[in-house]
N, CA, C and O of each residue as an XYZ file, in Angstrom:
716
protein
N     -15.424     -8.479     18.266
C     -15.706     -9.502     19.225
C     -14.443     -9.738     20.029
O     -13.461    -10.251     19.493
N     -14.446     -9.378     21.289
C     -13.311     -9.500     22.196
C     -12.018     -9.013     21.570
O     -11.823     -7.802     21.460
N     -11.144     -9.884     21.163
C      -9.839     -9.518     20.623
C      -9.813     -9.459     19.098
O      -8.765     -9.209     18.503
N     -10.967     -9.689     18.463
C     -11.031     -9.753     17.008
C     -11.945     -8.662     16.461
O     -13.063     -8.484     16.945
N     -11.465     -7.926     15.442
C     -12.312     -6.942     14.765
C     -12.233     -7.193     13.260
O     -11.233     -7.695     12.748
N     -13.292     -6.837     12.582
C     -13.343     -7.004     11.135
C     -14.212     -5.915     10.539
O     -15.116     -5.389     11.188
N     -13.925     -5.593      9.310
C     -14.735     -4.622      8.582
C     -14.840     -5.089      7.137
O     -13.829     -5.366      6.492
N     -16.043     -5.175      6.642
C     -16.266     -5.515      5.249
C     -16.750     -4.244      4.566
O     -17.884     -3.813      4.774
N     -15.885     -3.645      3.749
C     -16.197     -2.389      3.076
C     -15.678     -2.422      1.642
O     -14.763     -1.676      1.294
N     -16.259     -3.282      0.810
C     -15.786     -3.377     -0.572
C     -16.132     -2.123     -1.373
O     -16.959     -1.312     -0.957
N     -15.492     -1.985     -2.513
C     -15.699     -0.832     -3.379
C     -16.031     -1.321     -4.781
O     -15.285     -2.104     -5.368
N     -17.132     -0.862     -5.302
C     -17.497     -1.108     -6.696
C     -17.644      0.260     -7.351
O     -18.284      1.155     -6.799
N     -17.044      0.419     -8.537
C     -17.087      1.723     -9.206
C     -17.155      1.543    -10.713
O     -16.616      0.584    -11.265
N     -17.828      2.481    -11.365
C     -17.892      2.509    -12.816
C     -17.182      3.771    -13.283
O     -17.443      4.864    -12.781
N     -16.277      3.611    -14.255
C     -15.550      4.740    -14.801
C     -15.998      4.974    -16.241
O     -16.009      4.049    -17.052
N     -16.370      6.221    -16.554
C     -16.815      6.549    -17.904
C     -15.663      6.456    -18.901
O     -15.850      5.936    -20.001
N     -14.492      6.938    -18.548
C     -13.268      6.782    -19.348
C     -13.450      7.254    -20.795
O     -13.152      6.515    -21.734
N     -13.935      8.478    -20.970
C     -14.165      9.016    -22.307
C     -12.859      9.193    -23.073
O     -11.797      9.376    -22.479
N     -12.951      9.137    -24.356
C     -11.792      9.231    -25.238
C     -11.209     10.644    -25.253
O     -11.939     11.630    -25.157
N      -9.884     10.724    -25.375
C      -9.178     11.991    -25.555
C      -7.866     11.694    -26.266
O      -7.464     10.536    -26.383
N      -7.206     12.732    -26.737
C      -5.972     12.561    -27.494
C      -4.873     11.967    -26.612
O      -4.644     12.422    -25.491
N      -4.202     10.945    -27.138
C      -3.059     10.348    -26.453
C      -1.813     10.561    -27.313
O      -1.812     10.203    -28.491
N      -0.754     11.138    -26.744
C       0.477     11.310    -27.519
C       1.097      9.951    -27.818
O       0.908      9.000    -27.060
N       1.837      9.856    -28.919
C       2.466      8.567    -29.243
C       3.503      8.191    -28.190
O       4.196      9.049    -27.646
N       3.594      6.897    -27.917
C       4.526      6.409    -26.899
C       5.430      5.328    -27.450
O       5.570      5.169    -28.663
N       6.029      4.603    -26.561
C       6.948      3.525    -26.911
C       6.174      2.325    -27.456
O       5.104      1.986    -26.949
N       6.718      1.691    -28.484
C       6.087      0.498    -29.055
C       6.129     -0.679    -28.078
O       5.339     -1.615    -28.201
N       7.054     -0.633    -27.105
C       7.190     -1.729    -26.139
C       6.117     -1.674    -25.056
O       5.893     -2.660    -24.354
N       5.455     -0.533    -24.917
C       4.444     -0.369    -23.873
C       3.047     -0.348    -24.480
O       2.891     -0.309    -25.701
N       2.058     -0.374    -23.641
C       0.674     -0.264    -24.059
C       0.461      1.106    -24.714
O       1.151      2.061    -24.356
N      -0.469      1.226    -25.655
C      -0.744      2.543    -26.247
C      -1.308      3.538    -25.232
O      -1.365      4.737    -25.507
N      -1.726      3.049    -24.062
C      -2.273      3.912    -23.019
C      -1.235      4.306    -21.978
O      -1.523      5.116    -21.098
N      -0.031      3.744    -22.065
C       1.043      4.044    -21.106
C       1.474      5.497    -21.240
O       1.345      6.099    -22.306
N       1.979      6.044    -20.165
C       2.420      7.434    -20.135
C       3.783      7.558    -20.814
O       4.769      7.037    -20.292
N       3.869      8.233    -21.966
C       5.160      8.335    -22.662
C       6.154      9.251    -21.944
O       7.352      9.196    -22.225
N       5.682     10.080    -21.035
C       6.551     11.022    -20.326
C       7.180     10.399    -19.089
O       8.194     10.892    -18.595
N       6.594      9.325    -18.588
C       7.116      8.593    -17.427
C       7.102      7.114    -17.761
O       6.341      6.356    -17.158
N       7.927      6.684    -18.709
C       7.847      5.320    -19.216
C       8.293      4.264    -18.209
O       8.047      3.079    -18.429
N       8.934      4.652    -17.121
C       9.387      3.681    -16.143
C       8.421      3.454    -15.002
O       8.720      2.688    -14.087
N       7.266      4.106    -15.035
C       6.311      3.988    -13.934
C       4.945      3.571    -14.472
O       4.544      3.989    -15.558
N       4.247      2.758    -13.718
C       2.917      2.289    -14.093
C       1.909      3.388    -13.790
O       1.248      3.374    -12.752
N       1.802      4.343    -14.712
C       0.923      5.499    -14.556
C       0.258      5.789    -15.903
O       0.571      6.799    -16.533
N      -0.661      4.917    -16.361
C      -1.271      5.095    -17.674
C      -2.001      6.431    -17.792
O      -2.563      6.937    -16.820
N      -1.981      6.990    -19.003
C      -2.743      8.209    -19.262
C      -4.235      7.903    -19.332
O      -5.069      8.729    -18.962
N      -4.553      6.718    -19.807
C      -5.948      6.301    -19.908
C      -6.025      4.811    -19.601
O      -5.149      4.042    -19.997
N      -7.062      4.414    -18.905
C      -7.207      3.010    -18.491
C      -8.027      2.229    -19.517
O      -9.136      1.775    -19.236
N      -7.455      2.085    -20.710
C      -8.090      1.271    -21.739
C      -8.947      2.064    -22.701
O      -9.007      3.291    -22.631
N      -9.615      1.349    -23.610
C     -10.324      2.002    -24.705
C     -11.762      2.429    -24.408
O     -12.352      3.170    -25.194
N     -12.337      1.978    -23.292
C     -13.756      2.269    -23.064
C     -14.059      2.331    -21.569
O     -13.177      2.166    -20.726
N     -15.326      2.571    -21.273
C     -15.752      2.611    -19.871
C     -15.605      1.218    -19.259
O     -15.558      0.218    -19.977
N     -15.532      1.161    -17.914
C     -15.335     -0.130    -17.260
C     -15.769     -0.075    -15.798
O     -15.877      0.995    -15.198
N     -16.015     -1.262    -15.246
C     -16.334     -1.444    -13.835
C     -15.103     -1.955    -13.110
O     -14.294     -2.678    -13.690
N     -14.957     -1.588    -11.860
C     -13.916     -2.179    -11.019
C     -14.548     -2.615     -9.706
O     -15.527     -2.033     -9.240
N     -13.972     -3.639     -9.132
C     -14.380     -4.107     -7.812
C     -13.115     -4.489     -7.048
O     -12.251     -5.179     -7.588
N     -13.002     -4.048     -5.806
C     -11.943     -4.545     -4.934
C     -12.473     -4.545     -3.498
O     -13.605     -4.135     -3.244
N     -11.655     -5.002     -2.584
C     -12.096     -5.156     -1.204
C     -12.124     -3.834     -0.452
O     -12.512     -3.802      0.716
N     -11.719     -2.739     -1.097
C     -11.831     -1.417     -0.491
C     -11.111     -1.318      0.840
O      -9.929     -1.648      0.936
N     -11.814     -0.865      1.866
C     -11.237     -0.658      3.188
C     -11.557     -1.820      4.137
O     -11.744     -1.611      5.336
N     -11.616     -3.021      3.606
C     -11.921     -4.212      4.410
C     -10.681     -4.705      5.149
O      -9.557     -4.551      4.670
N     -10.899     -5.306      6.335
C      -9.783     -5.862      7.098
C     -10.269     -6.900      8.104
O     -11.444     -6.938      8.472
N      -9.338     -7.734      8.535
C      -9.491     -8.655      9.665
C      -8.333     -8.348     10.595
O      -7.190     -8.265     10.144
N      -8.599     -8.177     11.883
C      -7.546     -7.770     12.821
C      -7.731     -8.476     14.155
O      -8.838     -8.545     14.690
N      -6.626     -9.003     14.686
C      -6.633     -9.638     16.008
C      -5.665     -8.871     16.898
O      -4.582     -8.482     16.460
N      -6.064     -8.654     18.161
C      -5.231     -7.936     19.128
C      -5.098     -8.734     20.409
O      -6.070     -9.291     20.918
N      -3.862     -8.782     20.926
C      -3.599     -9.404     22.229
C      -2.277     -8.873     22.756
O      -1.312     -8.753     22.002
N      -2.226     -8.554     24.041
C      -1.009     -8.077     24.705
C      -0.374     -6.892     23.971
O       0.846     -6.836     23.818
N      -1.191     -5.961     23.526
C      -0.775     -4.763     22.804
C      -0.117     -5.064     21.452
O       0.588     -4.213     20.909
N      -0.336     -6.244     20.913
C       0.112     -6.579     19.564
C      -1.116     -6.707     18.666
O      -2.173     -7.166     19.098
N      -0.960     -6.297     17.425
C      -2.036     -6.420     16.446
C      -1.481     -7.135     15.217
O      -0.354     -6.883     14.789
N      -2.286     -8.021     14.665
C      -1.906     -8.730     13.448
C      -3.162     -8.921     12.618
O      -4.265     -9.029     13.153
N      -2.983     -8.961     11.317
C      -4.159     -9.169     10.498
C      -3.894     -9.121      9.027
O      -2.755     -9.069      8.564
N      -5.003     -9.139      8.298
C      -5.007     -9.063      6.848
C      -5.885     -7.882      6.478
O      -6.950     -7.686      7.063
N      -5.437     -7.086      5.499
C      -6.168     -5.886      5.155
C      -6.027     -5.559      3.677
O      -5.103     -6.018      3.006
N      -6.954     -4.765      3.192
C      -6.863     -4.178      1.856
C      -6.956     -2.661      1.968
O      -7.109     -1.970      0.961
N      -6.865     -2.145      3.181
C      -7.002     -0.708      3.413
C      -5.835      0.076      2.822
O      -4.752     -0.462      2.591
N      -6.088      1.367      2.585
C      -5.022      2.278      2.197
C      -4.077      2.472      3.372
O      -4.499      2.431      4.528
N      -2.809      2.681      3.078
C      -1.826      3.006      4.106
C      -1.483      4.487      3.984
O      -1.392      5.013      2.875
N      -1.294      5.156      5.106
C      -0.962      6.587      5.123
C       0.284      6.743      5.972
O       0.233      6.609      7.195
N       1.410      7.028      5.319
C       2.678      7.218      6.025
C       3.249      8.565      5.646
O       3.307      8.913      4.466
N       3.658      9.304      6.615
C       4.332     10.564      6.341
C       3.749     11.693      7.151
O       2.682     11.554      7.749
N       4.445     12.811      7.171
C       4.079     13.909      8.049
C       2.980     14.813      7.515
O       2.441     15.620      8.272
N       2.633     14.709      6.253
C       1.690     15.656      5.666
C       0.274     15.494      6.174
O      -0.186     14.378      6.415
N      -0.418     16.619      6.338
C      -1.828     16.576      6.698
C      -2.691     16.381      5.460
O      -3.738     15.736      5.524
N      -2.256     16.933      4.339
C      -3.002     16.798      3.090
C      -2.372     15.769      2.157
O      -3.086     15.057      1.452
N      -1.061     15.684      2.145
C      -0.344     14.774      1.261
C       0.740     14.057      2.053
O       1.735     14.672      2.438
N       0.562     12.789      2.296
C       1.601     12.016      2.972
C       2.759     11.833      2.008
O       2.547     11.753      0.798
N       3.955     11.766      2.513
C       5.122     11.688      1.646
C       5.455     10.272      1.197
O       6.040     10.093      0.128
N       5.102      9.276      1.975
C       5.522      7.908      1.665
C       4.407      7.047      1.083
O       4.602      6.414      0.046
N       3.267      7.010      1.714
C       2.108      6.251      1.226
C       0.883      7.134      1.461
O       0.790      7.806      2.488
N      -0.066      7.133      0.501
C      -1.261      7.947      0.668
C      -2.499      7.152      0.292
O      -2.418      6.023     -0.190
N      -3.637      7.772      0.524
C      -4.904      7.121      0.197
C      -5.451      7.578     -1.156
O      -6.647      7.435     -1.408
N      -4.602      8.124     -2.030
C      -5.082      8.590     -3.325
C      -5.330      7.454     -4.313
O      -6.068      7.635     -5.282
N      -4.740      6.311     -4.092
C      -4.968      5.142     -4.945
C      -5.659      4.060     -4.143
O      -5.883      4.219     -2.943
N      -5.999      2.960     -4.797
C      -6.652      1.885     -4.055
C      -5.683      1.199     -3.096
O      -4.466      1.255     -3.276
N      -6.234      0.563     -2.095
C      -5.414     -0.242     -1.195
C      -4.959     -1.503     -1.918
O      -5.313     -1.727     -3.076
N      -4.182     -2.312     -1.238
C      -3.706     -3.565     -1.816
C      -3.707     -4.622     -0.728
O      -3.579     -4.284      0.448
N      -3.848     -5.898     -1.085
C      -3.886     -6.951     -0.072
C      -2.558     -7.042      0.669
O      -1.498     -7.127      0.049
N      -2.620     -7.024      2.008
C      -1.388     -7.110      2.794
C      -1.649     -7.694      4.182
O      -2.751     -7.612      4.724
N      -0.590     -8.285      4.729
C      -0.566     -8.775      6.106
C       0.206     -7.767      6.940
O       1.117     -7.114      6.432
N      -0.143     -7.632      8.209
C       0.582     -6.705      9.074
C       0.733     -7.280     10.471
O      -0.060     -8.111     10.913
N       1.775     -6.816     11.155
C       2.058     -7.177     12.539
C       2.671     -5.959     13.202
O       3.634     -5.395     12.682
N       2.131     -5.541     14.343
C       2.672     -4.363     15.004
C       2.026     -4.106     16.345
O       1.329     -4.961     16.891
N       2.264     -2.925     16.867
C       1.656     -2.539     18.127
C       0.186     -2.201     17.886
O      -0.163     -1.639     16.848
N      -0.665     -2.542     18.837
C      -2.090     -2.258     18.715
C      -2.390     -0.789     19.035
O      -3.342     -0.215     18.507
N      -1.589     -0.202     19.883
C      -1.702      1.214     20.265
C      -0.322      1.651     20.745
O       0.529      0.798     20.999
N      -0.078      2.940     20.876
C       1.254      3.379     21.311
C       1.672      2.721     22.627
O       0.882      2.617     23.566
N       2.911      2.287     22.671
C       3.477      1.607     23.828
C       4.217      2.623     24.698
O       5.129      3.293     24.214
N       3.843      2.746     25.959
C       4.494      3.682     26.887
C       5.852      3.112     27.305
O       5.921      2.069     27.954
N       6.938      3.811     26.924
C       8.295      3.376     27.270
C       8.935      4.380     28.235
O      10.154      4.547     28.228
N       8.133      5.044     29.058
C       8.526      5.978     30.117
C       9.073      7.307     29.602
O       8.783      8.338     30.208
N       9.840      7.340     28.528
C      10.343      8.599     27.979
C       9.510      9.023     26.764
O       9.786     10.054     26.151
N       8.501      8.236     26.421
C       7.653      8.548     25.282
C       6.802      7.362     24.896
O       6.660      6.401     25.652
N       6.248      7.446     23.724
C       5.385      6.393     23.217
C       5.955      5.873     21.904
O       6.341      6.647     21.028
N       5.999      4.561     21.783
C       6.591      3.890     20.638
C       5.521      3.100     19.889
O       4.679      2.442     20.501
N       5.564      3.172     18.561
C       4.693      2.358     17.717
C       5.549      1.682     16.650
O       6.562      2.235     16.221
N       5.147      0.501     16.226
C       5.899     -0.232     15.208
C       4.936     -1.054     14.366
O       3.882     -1.484     14.836
N       5.322     -1.262     13.106
C       4.528     -2.120     12.231
C       5.433     -2.752     11.183
O       6.289     -2.091     10.594
N       5.224     -4.041     10.964
C       5.857     -4.781      9.876
C       4.739     -5.202      8.937
O       3.619     -5.464      9.378
N       5.037     -5.269      7.640
C       3.981     -5.652      6.714
C       4.498     -6.306      5.462
O       5.653     -6.136      5.069
N       3.607     -7.063      4.842
C       3.906     -7.789      3.623
C       2.696     -7.680      2.708
O       1.581     -8.000      3.119
N       2.899     -7.235      1.480
C       1.790     -7.099      0.541
C       2.187     -7.495     -0.865
O       3.370     -7.591     -1.192
N       1.177     -7.724     -1.692
C       1.417     -8.058     -3.092
C       0.845     -6.947     -3.956
O      -0.334     -6.609     -3.852
N       1.696     -6.378     -4.815
C       1.276     -5.335     -5.740
C       1.081     -5.956     -7.114
O       1.806     -6.876     -7.491
N       0.125     -5.468     -7.845
C      -0.072     -5.952     -9.206
C      -0.103     -4.748    -10.140
O      -0.595     -3.681     -9.772
N       0.426     -4.925    -11.353
C       0.447     -3.802    -12.288
C      -0.923     -3.576    -12.918
O      -1.782     -4.457    -12.901
N      -1.109     -2.388    -13.470
C      -2.337     -2.143    -14.222
C      -2.265     -2.915    -15.538
O      -1.186     -3.328    -15.964
N      -3.393     -3.102    -16.165
C      -3.423     -3.813    -17.449
C      -2.919     -2.937    -18.587
O      -2.697     -3.426    -19.694
N      -2.737     -1.640    -18.324
C      -2.427     -0.709    -19.410
C      -1.057     -0.061    -19.252
O      -0.881      1.113    -19.577
N      -0.096     -0.819    -18.756
C       1.272     -0.315    -18.658
C       2.149     -0.986    -19.705
O       2.476     -0.374    -20.722
N       2.532     -2.233    -19.470
C       3.405     -2.914    -20.427
C       2.820     -4.222    -20.949
O       3.489     -4.955    -21.677
N       1.588     -4.514    -20.586
C       0.950     -5.724    -21.087
C       1.322     -6.992    -20.342
O       0.701     -8.031    -20.565
N       2.318     -6.943    -19.460
C       2.733     -8.113    -18.687
C       2.053     -8.069    -17.327
O       2.569     -7.446    -16.398
N       0.907     -8.719    -17.198
C       0.160     -8.672    -15.943
C       0.630     -9.706    -14.940
O       0.081     -9.791    -13.841
N       1.640    -10.500    -15.294
C       2.129    -11.544    -14.395
C       3.275    -11.104    -13.511
O       3.783    -11.912    -12.734
N       3.702     -9.853    -13.599
C       4.857     -9.409    -12.823
C       4.438     -8.751    -11.503
O       4.659     -7.559    -11.293
N       3.840     -9.534    -10.637
C       3.439     -9.028     -9.322
C       4.665     -8.823     -8.456
O       5.658     -9.536     -8.603
N       4.604     -7.865     -7.564
C       5.722     -7.501     -6.708
C       5.400     -7.794     -5.244
O       4.267     -7.624     -4.792
N       6.420     -8.237     -4.520
C       6.299     -8.389     -3.071
C       6.741     -7.066     -2.456
O       7.868     -6.623     -2.679
N       5.868     -6.441     -1.691
C       6.118     -5.148     -1.066
C       6.151     -5.373      0.438
O       5.164     -5.825      1.017
N       7.280     -5.062      1.078
C       7.446     -5.294      2.516
C       7.869     -3.991      3.182
O       8.503     -3.141      2.556
N       7.511     -3.840      4.466
C       7.877     -2.608      5.155
C       8.086     -2.824      6.646
O       7.604     -3.786      7.244
N       8.829     -1.881      7.216
C       8.998     -1.763      8.664
C       8.888     -0.281      8.984
O       9.607      0.537      8.411
N       7.993      0.065      9.897
C       7.769      1.463     10.277
C       7.843      1.562     11.793
O       7.214      0.778     12.505
N       8.615      2.531     12.285
C       8.751      2.780     13.720
C       8.552      4.268     13.971
O       9.101      5.100     13.249
N       7.765      4.605     14.995
C       7.587      6.006     15.378
C       7.761      6.147     16.887
O       7.515      5.218     17.656
N       8.193      7.340     17.279
C       8.410      7.640     18.690
C       7.912      9.056     18.958
O       8.260      9.988     18.233
N       7.099      9.216     19.998
C       6.602     10.520     20.434
C       7.104     10.752     21.855
O       6.658     10.072     22.779
N       8.028     11.704     22.051
C       8.583     11.930     23.395
C       7.556     12.532     24.349
O       6.640     13.237     23.925
N       7.718     12.246     25.645
C       6.772     12.735     26.650
C       6.799     14.252     26.776
O       5.768     14.857     27.070
N       7.960     14.887     26.560
C       8.061     16.336     26.737
C       7.355     17.113     25.618
O       7.100     18.307     25.771
N       7.038     16.459     24.508
C       6.340     17.127     23.412
C       5.481     16.096     22.680
O       5.902     15.514     21.680
N       4.301     15.888     23.184
C       3.417     14.839     22.643
C       3.039     15.094     21.178
O       2.731     14.144     20.457
N       3.057     16.345     20.725
C       2.708     16.647     19.341
C       3.853     16.371     18.362
O       3.658     16.448     17.149
N       5.025     16.057     18.871
C       6.170     15.743     18.027
C       6.259     14.229     17.858
O       6.246     13.485     18.839
N       6.348     13.788     16.631
C       6.531     12.364     16.353
C       7.713     12.195     15.424
O       7.779     12.820     14.365
N       8.643     11.350     15.824
C       9.807     11.038     15.012
C       9.619      9.629     14.478
O       9.166      8.743     15.203
N       9.961      9.417     13.222
C       9.728      8.103     12.666
C      10.745      7.716     11.621
O      11.458      8.549     11.062
N      10.784      6.431     11.381
C      11.626      5.890     10.331
C      10.828      4.780      9.646
O      10.136      3.996     10.295
N      10.945      4.737      8.313
C      10.261      3.703      7.539
C      11.247      3.117      6.546
O      12.059      3.832      5.959
N      11.167      1.822      6.368
C      12.031      1.121      5.414
C      11.144      0.223      4.580
O      10.291     -0.484      5.116
N      11.340      0.247      3.255
C      10.531     -0.529      2.328
C      11.430     -1.417      1.484
O      12.516     -1.004      1.079
N      10.981     -2.627      1.221
C      11.654     -3.551      0.312
C      10.665     -3.914     -0.792
O       9.495     -4.184     -0.520
N      11.133     -3.919     -2.031
C      10.294     -4.338     -3.152
C      11.037     -5.437     -3.893
O      12.120     -5.210     -4.433
N      10.456     -6.619     -3.916
C      11.034     -7.744     -4.631
C      10.429     -7.739     -6.021
O       9.231     -7.975     -6.182
N      11.252     -7.471     -7.029
C      10.757     -7.282     -8.388
C      10.720     -8.552     -9.230
O      10.395     -8.489    -10.416
N      11.040     -9.682     -8.655
C      10.993    -10.918     -9.432
C       9.609    -11.542     -9.343
O       8.862    -11.280     -8.401
N       9.278    -12.349    -10.306
C       7.973    -13.006    -10.283
C       7.969    -14.203     -9.344
O       6.906    -14.619     -8.884
N       9.148    -14.769     -9.049
C       9.247    -15.884     -8.109
C       9.763    -15.354     -6.779
O      10.835    -14.751     -6.712
N       9.005    -15.581     -5.743
C       9.369    -15.108     -4.412
C       9.621    -16.316     -3.526
O       8.784    -17.215     -3.438
N      10.778    -16.336     -2.868
C      11.097    -17.452     -1.980
C      10.630    -17.129     -0.557
O      10.312    -15.983     -0.242
N      10.596    -18.140      0.279
C      10.210    -17.944      1.681
C      11.157    -16.983      2.378
O      10.735    -16.220      3.248
N      12.425    -17.008      2.010
C      13.414    -16.120      2.627
C      13.131    -14.646      2.315
O      13.431    -13.771      3.129
N      12.558    -14.371      1.146
C      12.236    -12.994      0.767
C      11.251    -12.345      1.746
O      11.260    -11.125      1.912
N      10.414    -13.141      2.388
C       9.431    -12.608      3.333
C      10.075    -12.170      4.665
O       9.414    -11.532      5.484
N      11.326    -12.499      4.881
C      12.003    -12.174      6.144
C      12.693    -10.819      6.113
O      13.237    -10.414      7.141
N      12.706    -10.098      5.006
C      13.397     -8.822      4.910
C      13.115     -7.861      6.072
O      14.062     -7.305      6.629
N      11.846     -7.644      6.461
C      11.611     -6.706      7.565
C      12.114     -7.211      8.931
O      12.230     -6.431      9.877
N      12.406     -8.497      9.028
C      12.806     -9.061     10.321
C      14.320     -9.156     10.498
O      14.793     -9.351     11.617
N      15.086     -9.024      9.419
C      16.548     -9.163      9.513
C      17.254     -7.887      9.100
O      18.483     -7.827      9.119
């Protein structure tokens, strides 16, 4: 509707999650945690039985004005040069709730086209990593790309990410992409 777009595309899924052998791991982690990568939330199995999941999937709310876009989304982010595998963010996992602010479309700066995006999101751990489900993370980013006029198929970009690993986030922590 005029300057506002929205998409409601939730995802509901059932996982069979059949039993298989799990190697012994650290006593400090869940029995389903990956013993080979103990520092990453990458469980070998998501619990003891089958389960349902529901999330907002590829849903979003977006407002555009004067070539600026802002909104709230749960969509996957895809950052990086790969056609099959992006190097920075991919759509292989679920999206996460986040706010964004950036250009609505490439901005013509006479020598090329510029795009930018700032974002703020909240990450939550799986239930089968370390048992502490209260350690949500603030995930912030700034992404800039430039495509020169002499070679439209060439895109140069830079991305910067901040992850606040504390459970208490102050208002100042949200300013990382702006300073």
